PAZAPA-4460 file (N, C-alpha, C; in steps of 0.05 Angstrom, whole numbers, plus 32768, in hexadecimal, padded with zeros to 4 digits):
% residues 236
    n_x    n_y    n_z   ca_x   ca_y   ca_z    c_x    c_y    c_z   seq   type   mol
   8063   7DF6   8075   8058   7DF0   8090   8069   7DDB   809F     1      L     A
   8071   7DC6   8091   8082   7DB1   809D   809C   7DBD   80A5     2      I     A
   80A8   7DCE   8094   80C2   7DDA   809A   80C0   7DEC   80B2     3      L     A
   80A9   7DFB   80B5   80A5   7E0C   80CC   80A4   7DFD   80E6     4      S     A
   8097   7DE5   80E5   8096   7DD4   80FD   80B2   7DCB   8104     5      V     A
   80C2   7DC2   80F0   80DD   7DB9   80F4   80EE   7DCF   8100     6      V     A
   80EB   7DE8   80F5   80FB   7DFF   8100   80F3   7E05   811C     7      V     A
   80D9   7E04   8122   80CF   7E09   813D   80DC   7DF6   8151     8      T     A
   80DC   7DDD   814B   80E8   7DC9   815D   8106   7DCD   815F     9      I     A
   8113   7DD3   8148   8130   7DD7   8148   8138   7DEF   8159    10      A     A
   8128   7E05   8158   812F   7E1C   8168   812D   7E16   8186    11      L     A
   8118   7E07   818D   8114   7E01   81A9   812B   7DEF   81B3    12      A     A
   8133   7DDC   81A3   8149   7DCA   81AB   8163   7DD9   81AC    13      V     A
   8168   7DEA   8198   8181   7DFA   8198   8183   7E0C   81B0    14      A     A
   816D   7E18   81B8   816D   7E2A   81CF   8174   7E1B   81E8    15      K     A
   8169   7E03   81EC   816E   7DF3   8204   818C   7DEB   8204    16      K     A
   8197   7DE2   81EE   81B3   7DD9   81ED   81C5   7DF1   81F2    17      I     A
   81C0   7E07   81E5   81D1   7E1F   81E9   81D1   7E28   8206    18      W     A
   81BA   7E28   8212   81B8   7E2F   822F   81C9   7E1D   8240    19      E     A
   81CA   7E03   8239   81D8   7DEF   8249   81F6   7DF1   8246    20      A     A
   8200   7DFA   8230   821D   7DF9   822B   822B   7E15   822C    21      I     A
   821B   7E2B   822B   8228   7E45   8229   821D   7E58   823F    22      D     A
   822D   7E5E   8253   8223   7E70   8269   821C   7E8C   825F    23      P     A
   8229   7E95   824A   8224   7EB0   8240   8208   7EB1   8233    24      K     A
   8201   7E9C   8225   81E6   7E9A   821A   81D1   7E97   8230    25      F     A
   81D8   7E87   8244   81C5   7E82   825A   81C0   7E9C   826A    26      Q     A
   81D3   7EAF   826B   81D0   7EC7   827B   81C3   7EDE   826C    27      S     A
   81BB   7EDA   8253   81AE   7EEF   8244   8195   7EF9   8252    28      I     A
   8193   7F13   8255   817B   7F1F   8261   8172   7F36   824F    29      T     A
   8157   7F3A   824D   8142   7F28   8255   8142   7F0E   8246    30      P     A
   8137   7EFA   8252   8139   7EDF   8247   812C   7EDB   822C    31      S     A
   8119   7EEC   8225   810C   7EE9   820B   8120   7EEE   81F4    32      H     A
   8136   7EFC   81F9   814A   7F01   81E5   8158   7EE8   81DC    33      K     A
   8156   7ED3   81EC   8162   7EB9   81E4   8154   7EAF   81CA    34      K     A
   813A   7EB3   81C9   812C   7EAA   81B1   8134   7EBB   8199    35      W     A
   8138   7ED5   819E   8142   7EE7   8188   815D   7EDD   817E    36      Y     A
   816F   7ED6   8190   8189   7ECC   8188   8187   7EB2   8178    37      V     A
   8179   7E9F   8182   8176   7E85   8175   8169   7E88   8159    38      V     A
   8154   7E99   8157   8146   7E9D   813E   8159   7EA9   8129    39      A     A
   816A   7EBD   8131   817C   7EC9   811E   8192   7EB7   8116    40      N     A
   819C   7EA7   8128   81B1   7E93   8121   81A5   7E7F   810D    41      I     A
   818C   7E77   8112   817F   7E64   8100   817B   7E70   80E5    42      S     A
   8173   7E89   80E3   816F   7E96   80C9   818A   7E98   80BB    43      K     A
   819F   7EA0   80CA   81B9   7EA2   80BE   81C3   7E87   80B2    44      S     A
   81BD   7E72   80C1   81C4   7E57   80B8   81B6   7E50   809E    45      F     A
   819C   7E54   809D   818C   7E4D   8085   8195   7E5E   806D    46      F     A
   8198   7E78   8071   81A0   7E8A   805B   81BD   7E82   8052    47      L     A
   81CE   7E7B   8065   81E9   7E73   805E   81E9   7E59   804D    48      G     A
   81D8   7E47   8054   81D5   7E2E   8044   81CD   7E34   8028    49      C     A
   81BB   7E47   8024   81B2   7E4F   800A   81C9   7E5E   7FFB    50      L     A
   81D6   7E70   8009   81EB   7E80   7FFD   8202   7E6F   7FF3    51      A     A
   8207   7E58   7FFF   821D   7E47   7FF7   8214   7E2F   7FE7    52      F     A
   81FB   7E30   7FDE   81EF   7E1A   7FCF   81F1   7E1F   7FB1    53      S     A
   8200   7E0F   7FA2   8202   7E13   7F85   81E7   7E0E   7F78    54      S     A
   81D8   7DFB   7F83   81BD   7DF6   7F77   81AB   7E0E   7F7A    55      K     A
   81AD   7E1C   7F91   819C   7E34   7F95   81A3   7E4A   7F81    56      Y     A
   81BD   7E4E   7F7C   81C5   7E64   7F6A   81C0   7E5C   7F4D    57      W     A
   81C2   7E42   7F47   81BB   7E39   7F2C   819D   7E3E   7F27    58      Y     A
   818D   7E37   7F3B   8170   7E3D   7F38   816B   7E5B   7F36    59      G     A
   817A   7E6B   7F45   8177   7E88   7F43   817F   7E92   7F27    60      S     A
   8194   7E87   7F1C   819C   7E8E   7F01   8187   7E87   7EED    61      Y     A
   817C   7E6F   7EEF   8167   7E66   7EDC   814F   7E79   7EDE    62      Q     A
   8147   7E80   7EF6   812F   7E90   7EFA   8133   7EAE   7EF3    63      S     A
   8149   7EB9   7EFD   814C   7ED7   7EFB   815A   7EDF   7EE0    64      Q     A
   816B   7ECE   7ED6   8179   7ED6   7EBD   816B   7ECA   7EA4    65      V     A
   8164   7EB1   7EA6   8157   7EA3   7E8F   8139   7EA5   7E90    66      L     A
   812E   7EB0   7EA6   8111   7EB2   7EAA   8103   7E97   7EA7    67      D     A
   8111   7E82   7EB1   8106   7E67   7EB1   8105   7E5D   7ECD    68      N     A
   80EE   7E60   7ED9   80EB   7E5A   7EF6   80E7   7E3D   7EFC    69      F     A
   80FA   7E30   7F09   80F7   7E14   7F12   80E6   7E14   7F2B    70      P     A
   80CC   7E11   7F29   80B9   7E17   7F3F   80BE   7E06   7F58    71      L     A
   80C3   7DEC   7F55   80C5   7DDB   7F6C   80DE   7DE3   7F7C    72      I     A
   80F5   7DE5   7F6F   810D   7DED   7F7E   810B   7E08   7F89    73      E     A
   80FE   7E1A   7F7A   80FA   7E36   7F83   80EA   7E36   7F9D    74      L     A
   80D4   7E28   7F9E   80C3   7E28   7FB6   80D0   7E1C   7FCE    75      K     A
   80E1   7E07   7FC9   80F0   7DFB   7FE0   8103   7E0F   7FEC    76      R     A
   8111   7E1E   7FDB   8124   7E32   7FE4   8116   7E49   7FF2    77      C     A
   80FF   7E51   7FE8   80F0   7E67   7FF4   80E5   7E5F   800F    78      M     A
   80DD   7E45   8011   80D3   7E3B   802B   80E9   7E3C   8040    79      A     A
   8102   7E35   8038   8118   7E38   804B   811D   7E55   8052    80      M     A
   811A   7E66   803F   8120   7E83   8043   810E   7E8F   8058    81      Y     A
   80F4   7E89   8057   80E2   7E96   8069   80DA   7E86   8082    82      I     A
   80E4   7E6D   8083   80DB   7E5C   809A   80E2   7E69   80B5    83      A     A
   80FA   7E73   80B8   8102   7E7F   80D2   80F3   7E9A   80D7    84      T     A
   80ED   7EA9   80C2   80DE   7EC1   80C5   80C2   7EBB   80D0    85      D     A
   80B6   7EA7   80C4   809A   7E9F   80CC   809A   7E95   80E9    86      L     A
   80AD   7E84   80EF   80AF   7E78   810A   80B4   7E8E   811F    87      V     A
   80C5   7EA1   8118   80CD   7EB6   812A   80B4   7EC7   8132    88      A     A
   80A1   7EC9   8121   8089   7ED9   8127   8079   7ECE   813F    89      L     A
   8079   7EB4   8142   806A   7EA9   8159   807C   7E9E   816F    90      Y     A
   8096   7E9C   816B   80A8   7E91   817F   80B9   7EA6   818E    91      M     A
   80BE   7EBC   8181   80D0   7ED1   818D   80BE   7EE7   819A    92      V     A
   80BF   7EE9   81B5   80AE   7EFD   81C2   80B9   7F19   81BD    93      P     A
   80A7   7F2D   81BD   80AE   7F49   81BD   80BF   7F51   81A5    94      K     A
   80B8   7F47   818E   80C6   7F50   8176   80BE   7F6D   8170    95      L     A
   80D2   7F7D   8168   80CB   7F99   8160   80B7   7F99   8149    96      P     A
   80A8   7FAE   8147   8094   7FB0   8132   80A1   7FAF   8117    97      V     A
   80B8   7FBC   8113   80C5   7FBB   80F9   80CD   7F9F   80F1    98      S     A
   80D6   7F8F   8105   80DD   7F73   80FF   80C5   7F62   80F7    99      T     A
   80AF   7F67   8106   8096   7F59   8100   808D   7F5F   80E3   100      I     A
   808D   7F79   80DC   8085   7F81   80C2   8097   7F75   80AC   101      L     A
   80B1   7F73   80B2   80C4   7F67   809F   80BD   7F4A   809A   102      H     A
   80B9   7F3B   80B0   80B3   7F1E   80AE   8098   7F1A   80A0   103      H     A
   8084   7F2A   80A5   806A   7F28   8098   806D   7F2E   807A   104      V     A
   807D   7F42   8074   8081   7F49   8058   808F   7F33   8048   105      T     A
   80A4   7F28   8053   80B2   7F12   8045   80A0   7EFA   8041   106      T     A
   808F   7EF4   8055   807D   7EDE   8053   8068   7EE3   803E   107      T     A
   805D   7EFC   803D   8049   7F03   8029   8054   7F01   800D   108      A     A
   806D   7F0B   8009   8079   7F0A   7FEE   807C   7EED   7FE6   109      V     A
   8084   7EDC   7FF9   8088   7EBF   7FF3   806D   7EB2   7FEB   110      T     A
   8058   7EB8   7FFA   803E   7EAE   7FF3   8035   7EB7   7FD8   111      L     A
   803B   7ECF   7FD0   8034   7ED9   7FB6   8043   7EC9   7FA0   112      L     A
   805D   7EC5   7FA4   806C   7EB6   7F91   8062   7E99   7F8F   113      V     A
   805A   7E8D   7FA5   804F   7E73   7FA5   8035   7E71   7F95   114      F     A
   8026   7E87   7F95   800B   7E87   7F89   800B   7E8E   7F6B   115      G     A
   8022   7E97   7F61   8024   7E9F   7F45   8032   7E8A   7F34   116      L     A
   802B   7E89   7F1B   8039   7E78   7F08   8050   7E88   7EFC   117      N     A
   8067   7E86   7F08   807E   7E97   7EFF   808B   7E8C   7EE6   118      L     A
   8081   7E77   7EDB   808B   7E6D   7EC2   8082   7E7F   7EAB   119      K     A
   806F   7E91   7EB0   8067   7EA5   7E9C   807E   7EB8   7E98   120      I     A
   8086   7EBC   7E80   809E   7ECC   7E7A   8098   7EEA   7E7E   121      K     A
   80AE   7EF9   7E83   80AC   7F16   7E84   80AD   7F21   7EA0   122      G     A
   80B2   7F3B   7EA2   80B5   7F48   7EBC   80A1   7F5F   7EC0   123      L     A
   808B   7F5E   7EB0   8077   7F73   7EB2   8061   7F6A   7EC5   124      A     A
   8053   7F7E   7ED1   803C   7F78   7EE1   8042   7F6A   7EFB   125      G     A
   802F   7F5B   7F06   8032   7F4E   7F20   8047   7F39   7F1E   126      I     A
   804C   7F2D   7F07   8061   7F19   7F05   807D   7F25   7F08   127      F     A
   807F   7F3E   7EFE   8099   7F4C   7F01   809D   7F52   7F1F   128      G     A
   8088   7F5B   7F2D   808B   7F61   7F49   8094   7F48   7F59   129      F     A
   8087   7F31   7F53   808D   7F18   7F61   80AA   7F10   7F5B   130      A     A
   80B2   7F12   7F42   80CD   7F0A   7F3B   80E2   7F1D   7F47   131      K     A
   80DC   7F37   7F49   80EE   7F4A   7F56   80EF   7F44   7F74   132      M     A
   80D9   7F3E   7F80   80D9   7F37   7F9D   80EA   7F1E   7FA2   133      G     A
   80E8   7F0C   7F8F   80F7   7EF3   7F92   8115   7EF9   7F8E   134      L     A
   811C   7F0A   7F7B   8138   7F11   7F76   8143   7F20   7F8F   135      L     A
   8133   7F31   7F9B   813B   7F3F   7FB3   8144   7F2B   7FC9   136      Y     A
   8134   7F16   7FCB   813A   7F01   7FDF   8152   7EF1   7FD7   137      G     A
   8155   7EEB   7FBD   816C   7EDC   7FB4   8186   7EE9   7FBC   138      N     A
   8188   7F03   7FB5   81A1   7F12   7FBA   81A5   7F15   7FD9   139      I     A
   8190   7F19   7FE7   8192   7F1D   8004   819D   7F06   8014   140      S     A
   819C   7EEE   8008   81A8   7ED7   8016   81C5   7EDB   801C   141      T     A
   81D3   7EEB   800B   81F0   7EEF   800E   81F6   7EFD   8028   142      I     A
   81E2   7F0B   8033   81E7   7F1A   804C   81E0   7F0A   8065   143      S     A
   81E3   7EF0   8064   81DC   7EDF   807B   81EC   7EE5   8094   144      F     A
   8204   7EF2   8091   8214   7EF9   80A8   8206   7F0E   80BA   145      L     A
   81F4   7F1E   80AF   81E7   7F32   80BE   81D6   7F25   80D5   146      V     A
   81C8   7F10   80CF   81B8   7F03   80E3   81CA   7EF6   80F8   147      N     A
   81E1   7EEB   80F0   81F4   7EE0   8103   81FE   7EF6   8116   148      A     A
   8203   7F0E   810B   820D   7F24   811C   81F7   7F2D   812F   149      Y     A
   81DE   7F30   8125   81C8   7F38   8137   81C5   7F26   814F   150      L     A
   81CB   7F0C   814A   81C8   7EF9   8161   81E0   7EF9   8173   151      A     A
   81F8   7EF7   8167   8210   7EF3   8178   8218   7F0C   8187   152      L     A
   8211   7F24   817E   8217   7F3D   818D   8209   7F3D   81A8   153      R     A
   81F2   7F2F   81AA   81E3   7F2D   81C3   81F2   7F1A   81D6   154      V     A
   81FD   7F05   81CC   820A   7EF0   81DD   8226   7EF9   81E4   155      V     A
   8235   7F03   81D1   8251   7F09   81D5   8257   7F26   81CD   156      Y     A
   824C   7F3A   81DB   824D   7F56   81D2   8269   7F61   81D0   157      P     A
   827D   7F57   81E0   8298   7F62   81E0   82AC   7F51   81D2   158      K     A
   82A3   7F3C   81C5   82B6   7F2A   81B7   82C1   7F37   819D   159      A     A
   82DB   7F33   8198   82E7   7F3F   8180   82DB   7F35   8166   160      R     A
   82D4   7F1B   8166   82CA   7F0F   814D   82AE   7F1B   8146   161      F     A
   82A0   7F25   815B   8286   7F32   8155   828A   7F4C   8147   162      V     A
   82A0   7F5B   814E   82A6   7F74   8140   82AD   7F6F   8123   163      N     A
   82BC   7F59   811E   82C2   7F52   8102   82A9   7F4A   80F3   164      V     A
   8298   7F3B   8101   827F   7F33   80F5   826D   7F4B   80EE   165      L     A
   826E   7F5F   80FF   825E   7F77   80FA   8268   7F85   80E0   166      C     A
   8282   7F87   80DD   828D   7F93   80C4   8285   7F83   80AB   167      F     A
   8288   7F69   80AD   8282   7F58   8096   8264   7F59   8090   168      L     A
   8253   7F5B   80A5   8237   7F5D   80A1   8230   7F76   8091   169      S     A
   823C   7F8D   8099   8237   7FA6   808C   8240   7FA4   806F   170      L     A
   8258   7F9A   806A   8263   7F98   804F   8251   7F88   803C   171      A     A
   8249   7F70   8046   8238   7F5F   8035   821D   7F6A   8031   172      T     A
   8213   7F78   8045   81F8   7F83   8044   81F7   7F9A   8030   173      Y     A
   820C   7FAB   802F   820E   7FC1   801D   820F   7FB6   8000   174      L     A
   821E   7FA0   7FFB   8220   7F95   7FE1   8204   7F8A   7FD8   175      V     A
   81F7   7F7C   7FEA   81DC   7F71   7FE4   81C8   7F87   7FDD   176      C     A
   81C8   7F9B   7FEE   81B4   7FB1   7FEA   81BB   7FC1   7FD1   177      C     A
   81D5   7FC5   7FCC   81DC   7FD3   7FB3   81D3   7FC4   7F9A   178      G     A
   81D6   7FAA   7F9A   81CD   7F9A   7F83   81AE   7F9A   7F82   179      L     A
   81A1   7F96   7F98   8184   7F95   7F99   8178   7FAF   7F8F   180      N     A
   8181   7FC5   7F9A   8175   7FDF   7F93   817B   7FE7   7F76   181      W     A
   8193   7FE0   7F6C   8199   7FE6   7F50   8187   7FD7   7F3D   182      S     A
   8183   7FBE   7F43   8172   7FAD   7F32   8155   7FB7   7F34   183      I     A
   814C   7FBD   7F4C   8130   7FC6   7F4F   812B   7FE0   7F41   184      L     A
   813E   7FF3   7F42   813B   800D   7F34   813A   8009   7F15   185      I     A
   814C   7FF8   7F0B   814D   7FF2   7EEE   8133   7FE5   7EE6   186      M     A
   8128   7FD3   7EF6   810F   7FC6   7EEF   80F8   7FD9   7EEF   187      W     A
   80F6   7FEB   7F03   80E0   7FFE   7F05   80E0   8011   7EED   188      L     A
   80F8   801B   7EE6   80FA   802D   7ECF   80F5   801E   7EB4   189      F     A
   80FE   8005   7EB3   80FA   7FF6   7E9A   80DE   7FED   7E95   190      G     A
   80CF   7FE8   7EAA   80B4   7FDD   7EA7   809E   7FF0   7EB0   191      Y     A
   80A5   8009   7EB6   8091   801C   7EC0   807A   801F   7EAC   192      W     A
   8080   8020   7E93   806C   8024   7E7F   8058   800D   7E7D   193      G     A
   8060   7FF5   7E86   804E   7FDE   7E86   8042   7FD9   7EA1   194      Q     A
   8045   7FEC   7EB3   803C   7FE8   7ECF   801D   7FEA   7ED0   195      F     A
   8010   7FD7   7EDC   7FF3   7FD7   7EE0   7FEE   7FE3   7EFB   196      D     A
   7FE2   7FFB   7EFC   7FDE   8009   7F15   7FC5   7FFE   7F24   197      F     A
   7FC4   7FE5   7F28   7FAE   7FD9   7F38   7FB5   7FDB   7F55   198      S     A
   7FA1   7FD8   7F66   7FA6   7FDA   7F83   7FBB   7FC6   7F8C   199      F     A
   7FB8   7FAD   7F82   7FCA   7F98   7F8B   7FE7   7F9D   7F83   200      F     A
   7FEB   7FA7   7F6A   8006   7FAD   7F61   8012   7FC4   7F70   201      N     A
   8003   7FD9   7F76   800D   7FF0   7F85   8014   7FE6   7FA2   202      I     A
   8003   7FD5   7FAD   8009   7FCB   7FC8   8023   7FBB   7FC8   203      L     A
   8027   7FAB   7FB3   8040   7F9B   7FB2   8058   7FAD   7FAD   204      Y     A
   8055   7FC2   7F9E   806B   7FD5   7F9A   8074   7FE1   7FB5   205      L     A
   8060   7FE9   7FC5   8066   7FF4   7FE0   8072   7FDF   7FF2   206      F     A
   806C   7FC5   7FED   8078   7FB0   7FFC   8096   7FAE   7FF7   207      T     A
   809D   7FB0   7FDD   80B9   7FB0   7FD5   80C8   7FC9   7FE1   208      L     A
   80BB   7FE0   7FE0   80C7   7FF8   7FEB   80CA   7FF6   8009   209      L     A
   80B8   7FE8   8016   80BB   7FE4   8033   80D4   7FD3   8039   210      F     A
   80D9   7FBF   8029   80F2   7FAF   802C   810B   7FC1   8029   211      L     A
   8109   7FD3   8015   8120   7FE5   8011   8124   7FF7   8029   212      V     A
   810E   8002   8034   8110   8013   804C   811B   8003   8064   213      N     A
   8113   7FEA   8066   811D   7FD9   807C   813B   7FD5   8079   214      D     A
   8144   7FD2   8061   8161   7FCF   805C   8170   7FE8   8064   215      D     A
   8165   7FFF   805D   8172   8019   8064   8175   801C   8082   216      I     A
   8160   8015   8091   8161   8017   80AE   8177   8005   80B9   217      V     A
   8179   7FED   80AF   818D   7FDA   80B9   81AA   7FE3   80B1   218      L     A
   81AD   7FEE   8099   81C7   7FF8   8091   81D0   800F   80A3   219      I     A
   81BE   8021   80A9   81C5   8038   80BB   81CE   802D   80D7   220      K     A
   81C0   8019   80E1   81C6   800D   80FB   81E2   7FFF   80FA   221      W     A
   81E7   7FF0   80E4   8201   7FE3   80E2   8218   7FF7   80DF   222      L     A
   8212   800E   80D1   8227   8022   80D0   822D   802D   80EB   223      L     A
   8219   8031   80FC   821E   803B   8117   822E   8026   8127   224      R     A
   8228   800D   8124   8236   7FF8   8132   8253   7FF6   812A   225      Q     A
   8259   7FFD   8111   8274   7FFD   8107   8283   8017   810C   226      N     A
   8275   802B   8116   8282   8045   811A   8294   8044   8133   227      S     A
   82AB   8053   8132   82BC   8054   814A   82AD   805F   8162   228      P     A
   829A   8071   815D   8289   807C   8173   826F   806D   8172   229      I     A
   826E   8057   817F   8256   8045   817E   8243   804E   8193   230      N     A
   822B   8056   818B   8217   805E   819F   8208   8048   81AC   231      D     A
   8210   802F   81A4   8203   8017   81B1   81E5   8016   81AB   232      K     A
   81DC   8022   8196   81C1   8020   818F   81BA   8002   8189   233      D     A
   81A3   7FF9   8191   819B   7FDD   818E   8182   7FDA   817E   234      K     A
   8181   7FC5   816D   8168   7FBE   8160   8156   7FB0   8173   235      L     A
   8161   7FA3   8187   8151   7F94   819A   8154   7FA0   81B5   236      Q     A
***
């Protein structure tokens, strides 16, 4: 909650400063897209901080490889991960339904992880779902350039560096999704026999599948943006 308040204030300040120093940002129309730009830059910054943090990856190694979850450090990192998603829900006007669903899903997965004692060993049942959802987020931090591209393409649509950023975003996103989907498939096949077909577990499985579908939609869009024949399709 405290971090969300800090992010809210930071986004408002960043928007004011950017408007004052950059005519291109100031001229964005419709004006509500400025919030979209600032929110994506903020998320890219937070994810980038995690992606380059040795402490974050050491904690990820402890939790995902050794199955030894350092809960305090874990919760701090997850709070950083979802803070901008949560703030975007009430600060960014006219978000697409798909984006709203994505932000709600990541927040719900985080709340689930917060509510479980992940120090319990093993990957079966609801604990396995929570740990797989956490791993999905861990790996996805590597794709922080995607959010930077989503923002900067609006401000500097014809800049050469934005084209380079588009290619790098697609490359890193394909790597992240390849890793995530491979691990998720191996886990599903490995633990299917221990799967508890309760309503909550099935709901959580569909939540993970929704994240996969969301990734596929974004990959297709990035492929079009990198195509020589760019149809200028927009997420926003």
